[in-house]
N, C-alpha and C positions, 0 to 999 in steps of 0.2 A: 750310479751306473754299474751294471754287473755283466752285461753281454755286449760284445762288439761284433758287428756284421761287416765284412769287407766285400764290397762289390767292385765291378770294373769301372762302371761309368757313373759320374756324379749325378747325371740326370735321373738315375734310379732312386737316389737317396730319398727324395721327397715322397715318391710313390710308395716305397717300402715302409717308411716311418709312419705313414697314415694308418697302417693296419697292425702296428705293434705297440706294445706298452712303452712307457718311459724307461723301462729297464734295459732297452736296447738303444745302442748308438750305431749309426750306419756311416761308414766312411768309404771313399772310392780309391782304388789303386791307380785309376786312370790307365788301365791296360797293363801291359807287362812291366814288371819292376826289375827283372834280370834277363839277360840275353847273352849270346856269344859276343865277344869283343869285336868292335868294328875294324880295328887296326891289324888284326891277325886272324889266322884260321880258327884258333880256339878249340880245336878238336885233336885229341891225342890218338892218331890213327893206330899207332903201335900198341896202345893200351886199351883195346876194345872200344875204340872211338869215344873215349871219355871226354865229355864236353867240359870246357873251362868257362863256366858262367861268371859274369861280372854284373854288378849293379849298374843299371842304366844311369848315365851321368845326370840327365835331367830329372831323375826321379829320387835323388838323394833327399830332398825336402819331404816328399811324400812318404818315403820309407821311414824317415825320422819321426814324422807325425804318427804314422801307423804303429810304430814300435812303442811310442809313448802311451797311446791309447790302449794298446794290448796289455801293457804292464798293469794298467789300472783295472783291467777287466777280469772277471772270474772265468769267463768263457769267450773264446773267439770262434766265430763261424766264418768259413770261407765260402763266399757266394758268387764265384766267377760264373760266367755264362755256361749254360748246360751243353758244352761241347768239349772237344779235345783241347782247344786253346784255353778255355776257361778252367779246365782241369789242371793244365800245366801252370797257369797263373796261380791257382790255389796252392799247388805244390811248391812253387817258388816262394810264395808268401809263408807257407808253413815252415820251410827251411830257414828263412830270414828271421822268423819270430821264435824259432826254437820249439815249435809245436810237435807233439808226438804224432807221427804219420799214421798210427793205428787208432788214434782217437776219432770218434764220430763227430767231426767238426765241419764236414763238407755238406753244404745245402745247395739245392738248385731250384730255380723258379721257371717253369715252362711258360707261365704267364704272370704278369705283375698285377694281380688282382687280389682281393682279400682271400679268396679260395686258394689261388695259386701260391701265395706267400705263406699262408698258414699250413698248407699241405707240405710245402718245402721245409718249413721250420720244424714240423712234427716228424719228419723222416730224415734226420741227419745220418750221414754215413761216413766211413773213412775215405780218404782220397783213393781213387781208382788208379793204381800205378800202371795198369795196362793202357789206360787212356793217356796217361802222362808219357809213357814210353812210345806210344804211337806218334804223339806230337813231337817228342824229342827226335825220333827217327826221321820224320819229315823235315824238321828244322836242320838236322845235321846233313841229310841228303842234299838239301838245297844249298847249304853252306859249302859242302865239298865241291859241288858242281860250280857254284859261283866263284869261289876263291881259287879253284884249280884251273878252271876253264877261262875265266876272264883275262888273266895275264897272257894266255895263249892268243886270244882274240886281239889284245892290245898290240902284240908283236906282229901279227899276221894281217890285221886289217887297219885298226886305228886305236890310238890310246883313248882310254875312258870307256870302252865298251864293257858291257857286263852280260853274263849268260845266266840263264835260269833253267831249271829242269822242266817244269810244266810250261813255262813261257816259250821255250824253244820249240816244243811240240805245237803250240798254238800258232807260232809264226810259220812253221812248216805247213800247217793246214791251210793258212791263208795264202801262202806262196803257191802251194799245189793247186789251189782253186784258181789263182791268177794264171798259172800255166795252162790249166784246162781251158780257160776262156780264150787265151791266145791261140791255142792249138785247134780250137773248135772251127769246123768248116760247116757253114750253114747249108742245109739241104732244102730245096724247094719241094713243097707238096700242095695238093689241092683237095678241097672238100666240096661236096655237092650239098647245098643247103636249100631247103624248101619252106615255103609258107603255104599252109593249107587251111581250108574252111570246110565245115560239114553242115548238112541239113539246112542249107540256105542261110547260114549265119554269116554276118559280116566280120565278126572277130576271127582272127587267124591264130593258128598255133604253129610252132616250129618243129621240123623233123629233119634228121640228117640221113644221108645215104649210109647204109650199114653194110650190105653185101650186094654183090653182083653175081648172079648165077651160083649163089650159095657160098661164094668166097669173099673174103675181105679184100676190097680193091686197094691197090697202091697207085694212086694218081700222082705222078711225079711232075707233070707239066700241063699246060693249058690244052694241048692237043688231046691228051687222054681224057681230061675233064670234058672237053667239047664232044668227044665221041659218046660219052654217057648221056650228055644233054640231048644230043641228036637222037639217040636211041629212045629217049623218053618223050620226044615230040609226039603229041597226039595220043599218048598212051592213057589208058584208064587207070586211075589210082583207086585201089580198093583196100578197105580195112581187112587185113588178113587175120589178125589176132589181137584181142584186148585182154590184158591181164591186170586184175585189180587185187590189191593187197593192202594191209595195214602195216605201216612201218613205225616201229617204236624208236624214237630218238632219245638217247640217255643223256643226262647232264654231264658236263665235264667234272672231273674230280676237283676237290679243293686244292688250293695252291701248295706246291713245294717251292723251294727257292728258285729252281730253274724255271718252272712254269710261270711263276710270278714275274720274273725278269722278262720273259718272253712276251707275256700278255701286256705288261706295262709298256713295253717298247711298241707293240702293235697298236694299242688303244690310246696310250697317253704320250707316246713319243719320248718316254723317259729312257735315258741311258741307264745301264745296269747299276752304276755307282749311285745315281740319283735315287733309283728305286730302293736300294738297300739302306741308304742314309735315311730316307723317309720311313721305311719299315722299322728301322732301329728306333726312331723317335716314337712311333706308334706303340712299339713293344715296351719301351721304357716309361712311357706315360705322358699324357697331355692333360691340360685342364678341361674338364667337361662340366657343363652346367649341372648343378645339383648333385654332382658326383665327386668333384674335386679332381686331384691329379690321379689319372687312371690309365693303366696299361690297356690299350684297346685291342691288341692282337697277341697271339701266342708267339713263341720264339720263331724268328724268321729265317734261321739257317737250318733247314731240314730237307730231307728227301723222303720223308714218310708221308703216307696218305691216311694214317690212322686218325680216327676221331673218337673222342671220349663219349660215353653214353650220356653224360650230363650235358655236353654241348649239343648232341643230337636232340635230346629232349627239349632243350631251350629253343633250338631251331624249329622243331615241330610246333611248339607253343606259338611262336611268331607266325609261322605259315598258316596255322589253323585260324588264328584271329584275323589275319590280313586277307587270306585267299579262300579259306574253307577246307573242310576235310578231304575233298577230292584231290587236293594238291599234295596230300601226304601219301607216300607210296605204301603199298600193301606190306612190303617187307623193307626193312631199313637198307639204305644204299651203303654198300661197303666197297671200298676201292682197294685193289691189290697193289701193294708197294713193289717196285722193281727189285729184282734179285740182288743187285749190288748196293741197295740202299741200307743205311745203318739203322733206320727205324727207331732212333733214340727218342724222338719227340713225336708230337702230333703233327698233322698238316698245319699249314698257316691258316688260322681262322680268327674271327672276332671273339674276344673273350666274353663279351656280353651281346649275344645276337639281338637282344631287344633294343640295343642302342643303335638306332638307324643312322645312315649317313646324314640325313637332314638334321638330326640331333647334334651330330658332331660338327656339322657346318655352322649351325647356330651358336656353337660354343666359341667360335672365333679362331679355330685352328688355321694353319696355313693352307693355301690352295693345294699344295702338293700333298699334304697330310689328308685333306678331305678327299681328293681324287683317288689316292691309293687305298684309303680305308673303304671307300665306296666300291672299288674294284674287288677287294678282298671279301668284303661283307656280301656283296651280290653273288660272287662266285661260290661262297660257302653255303649261303641259304639255298641257292639254286641246286647245289650238289645234293641236297637233302630232299628235293621235291620230286614229284611224279614225272614220269616220262612224258614227252610230247608225242601224241599219236597223230599220224598223217595218213590219209587215204591216198595211196599212190596208184597211178595208172601207167601201164606200159603198153604202147600201141605199135604193132608192126603194119606197115603199109606196103603193098605190092604193086608193081607196075612193070610189065615187060621184063620179068626176070630180075628186076632191081628191088631191093628191100630197103625201106626207110624206117627209122625208129624214132618215136617220140615218147618222152616221159614227162609226167607232170604229177603234181600233188596238190592236195588241199589239207589244211589243218583241221583235224577232227577234234583234238583237245590240246590246248596250248601247253599245259603242264609247266615245266620249269622255264620255258621260253617267255612266259609272261614277265619274267624278271631279268633273265640274262642268257646270252648265247656267246660261246667262245668265238673270238675273232680268229680269222684264218689268214695266213700269208697269201694264199690264193683263194679268193672268195668264190671262184667257179661261176657257173651260169646262173642267170636269173630264173625266177619261178616261171614255169611254162604251164599255163592253164589250158587243159584239154576240155573240149565240149562233150556232151553226152553222145557217144558213138558205140556201135556194136559191130561185131564181125560180119563181113559181107557188105557193109555200107560202102557206097561210092562217095568219094570226096573230091573237092575241086582244088586244083592247083592255082594259087594266087601268084606265086613267084617261085622260080626255080633257077638257081644260078651256081656257077662254079666260083669258088673263092680261093685265092692264092694265099699260101702261108709259107713261112720259113721256120725251120727248127731254130730254137734259141739256145745260146750257150748257158751253162749253169750260172746262176747269179752269184755275185760276190757275197761273202758272209756279211751279215749285220751282227750287231751285238747279240740280238735275240737268237738268230740261227746258229751263231757260234756257241752260245751257251747250250743250246739244244744238242749240238754236236758233241760238246764236252760230256753232257749227260749220257747220250746214247753210246759213246765209245768208252765211258768209264774213266775219263781223264779228270783228275781233280775231284773235289767234293764241294758241296754248297758254299762253304766258307772261302773257297779259293777262286771262284769264278770271276768276281769283280777285281780282286788284286791282280789276277793274271792279265785280264784285258787292259786294265789301267797301266800295268807295267810295260807291256809291249808297245803301247802308244807313247808313254812318257819317254821310253828309250829310243823312240824314232825308228823302230823296226816296222811299225804299222802306222797308217794314218787314216783318218776318216775322210770319206768323200760322200757328203750328205750322211745317210744312215749306213752306208756301206764301208767295209774295212778293206783296205788294199795295202799291199806291202810297199815300203819305200825301197829305193835302190840299195840302201844300207841293209834293210831287212833281207832282201833277196841275196845279196852277196854273203851275208852272215849265214843264212840258211843253207846256201850252196856248200859253204865250208863245213858246216855242222853235218850235213847229209853225207858228205864224202868221207869224213873222218870220225864222226861220232854218231853212227847210224842208230845205235840203241837209244841214245839220249832223245833223238827226235822221232823215234818209232812210237806210233800210237799204241800198238798192242803192248809193247814193253812198258810204257808209262802206265797203261791201264792195269797191267799185272802188278806193277809196283804199288798202285793204289790198293789192290786186293791184298798184297802183303802187309800193308799198313793196317788194313782192316783186321787181318789175322793177328797182328800184334795187339790191336785194341781188344780183341776177343780172347787174348791169352793163349792163342794157338801157335804163335811163332815168336821167337826171340828177336828183339829189336836189334841186338848186336849182330845176329846171324843175317838179318835182312840187310844191314849195312855192309857186312863182309861180302855177301853175294854180289851186291851192286858194285862195291869199290874195286874188287879184284879185276873185273872186266873194264871198268871205267879207267883205272890207272893204266891198264895195258893199252887201251885206245889212245890215251893221252900221250904215252911214250911213242907209239907208232906214228901219231900225227906230228909230233915234234920232229921225228926223223924224216918223215915224208916232206914236211914243209920247211926243212932247214934252209935258211937264207932266203926264203920266198916271202913275198908280201902280195896282198890282193888289193887292187885299187877299186874304190867305190866310184862307179861312173857318175858324172855330173849330168844334171838335166839341162838341156839346151834351152835358151830363150831367144826371142827376137829383139831384145833390148841391147843397145850398144853402150859400152863404158864411156861415160862423159869425160874421162881423163885421157884415155888412149885410143878410143874408138873400136876396140876389140869387142867381140860378143860377150855379154854377161851370161853366167851359168848359175844354176841353183845347186848349192852344196848343202850337206847335212852336217851340222856341228853338234857339240854337246847339248846345246840349248835349242835344237831344232833347225829348220831350214833358214838359209840366208842367201843373198845374192852376192856373187863375187866375179871379178874380172877373170876371163879365161887366160889372160896374159900373165897371171901369177907365175913366178915370184917377181917378175920385172914390174908389174903393176899390182899394187896391193889394195885396190879399191874394193870395198865391200859396202853393202847396205841392206837394210831390212826389206823383206818382201812386202810390198804394199798391195792390198786387194781393195779396189774401189767398189763401192756399192751402188753408185748412181745417185745416192742421196746428197742433199745439200744441207750443210750445217745451219741449224735454226738460229744460232748465235751470231755467226760472222759471215755466212754465205759461202764458205769454202767447202771442199769435198769431205764427205763422211766416209771413213775407211773401216773395213772389218779388221778388228784387232784381237789379240789373245792376252788374257791375264797370265800371271806367273803360274797359275794352276792349270792353264790350258783352256780356260773357259772363254768362249767367244763374246765379244762386246763390240760396240760401235762408237767411234770417236772422231773428232775433227782432225784433219790432216795438219792443222796448225798447233797441235798440242806441243808443248805445255802452255803456249801463249793463250790459246782458247781452251777453256775447261770443259767443253761439252763432251759428255759420254752417256751412253744408255745401253741397256740390255735389249731394248725394243728394236725390232727389225725394220730398217728403212724400206719403203715401198716406192713404186713408180708414181703412185697417186699423189696429187697436190692438194693442199688444204683449200677448201672453197672460200674460206674467210680471208686468208693472208697469202696464199700461194706457196707456202713453205712445204717441204717434204712431210708426208704423213708416215708415222711409224706404227707398226703392228705390235700390239701388246697382248700376250696371253694366248697365242696359237690361233687356229682357224675360227674358233668361236669366241675370240677375244674382242678387242676394240682397236680402231684406228685412232691415233692420237697425234695432235700437233704439239711439238715441243717449243714452238716459238714463244718467247716470253710474252705474257699478257694476252695470248690468243685464246687458249682454253678449248679449242674445238676437239670434240670426240664423236665417234660414231660406232655403235654396236654392230659387230659383224654377224652375230648369231641370228639376228632377225632382219638383216639387210638394211639396217639403219633406223 
């Protein structure tokens, strides 16, 4: 052996070794090997913020093994992930191994394929110290906020709390949205909607009142709507204008980290963490029939929309063979990356466009891997296809000074929509098919009515819409989206309500304190500008020490002022009231938030110290013993279902209990695999199953 390649993840080893000779040994650092110490600040503020790195305790064995292999090697290649974090890991390894930082020993793989690996190995470079410094600056920033601010929160709210720079902004965004919802006053309004038919046809088409006497009407109540309806009684409805045009609908761009997380949430109901875990597996490599261990997608942490010429050519080959030349655009589709994007990588795309989702599924990958690969593959192929062409018709209908508008369309050429269309949070109206009509035609009213509506408050954030807001406001970068959301949930500042994210009482109290005394920390623009400063450090335009100095001088002043203003004061986190009574003393039970989440406690504390877990019944009956099935959470916060008699009864499942009973034995049926999955009976020796996708 003469060459050693050090990667981050052990999963990559098999994939990389497939494409290199026996002269190369591949070993994994399993992430970071050095970090700031856990027990103290680890940053010398008075000495240009010099960090005091220590070897991570759990990595001593890994470090020892890597050093032993490095001594035997003629050359060591540092192959951390192609981002700031990977650059920093490579830098730490170089220092531990005594490597020359000017040597060209840094290699990166945008994709774990033969092409990607050989391209990476043929272009080694020295470690990019600007990338390292950008990561160091972020790490030290977060350490300063966490270690300086957390003790303040312990003294003023509750021991054990922790503060984070980007996390605090995320909590504020969620709290602000909750306050908007509470303050929202719904307003009544009315619309006039009609159903019309033309030329003696039975089929109707829809049209809405657009103007009255040339003005947009504001119908605030039923009386105003009825006035319009009375005015239209017996009126002749005439086609005033017909406008026909061809609308070109372009495909969505290939995925970035943000858009992948959003679309996986909308289409697959994947939480961001699940999406990125699965994407990491697809990038690092899975076993594919006739191909072996293969990296199926490019690097999944990116905000770039760039596509290589080779990838585009491979996509065209597939499109031409599958759909024909007319589905290939006259000029290549190119998508513009947003101004604050780093553009260090390509967009997320399949490494082998010819490897279809069906091929991947037949290779025995996990269900999550198949679903996510299919999404990425279809999005990329569609992004390189021709536009969809639609014949659109816009019709103005006049009657007694009132104007109604109807729009409709028909597909002239399906283009990319033959394969994929982007999902929307709001799908909008259904297709409205208009009959052949021309200006001057009289049409018949089939139905005309006023409809009451109420304005709706803004929706709570979901993971998908929060990630979208992060991207739009410039908070964080692709690698930080998932850790940020995971952290604020794990710290009990935010909780899930279905797909929605809402603040806990602890989150709201903490946010109020932060907003009053640390307004810069929770300010969206300030945090976005800090991200820009880190980008400037990465590009060599700004000193990382100056960036820290600019931040810390203001932060330290805010902290001192907050300590003085809050001297001797504490803030109580309000308890949630319940209708349950304490079985020991009869006083009401309340819900409190502790270090490990919510629990129920007696309101008579400290006289009565009764506490118990919060039990959420599902209505399901245990198939083993007949007792209640409860919703529970694992140590990592994942929901599962188990018998209330645990540990005596061992029944547990990830499948969701339903109201439906088994037709064979009468036991509760459980839903497995989402809306297109199956209903299954878990009663021993029953075996009943029913497919949901085809109704049975």
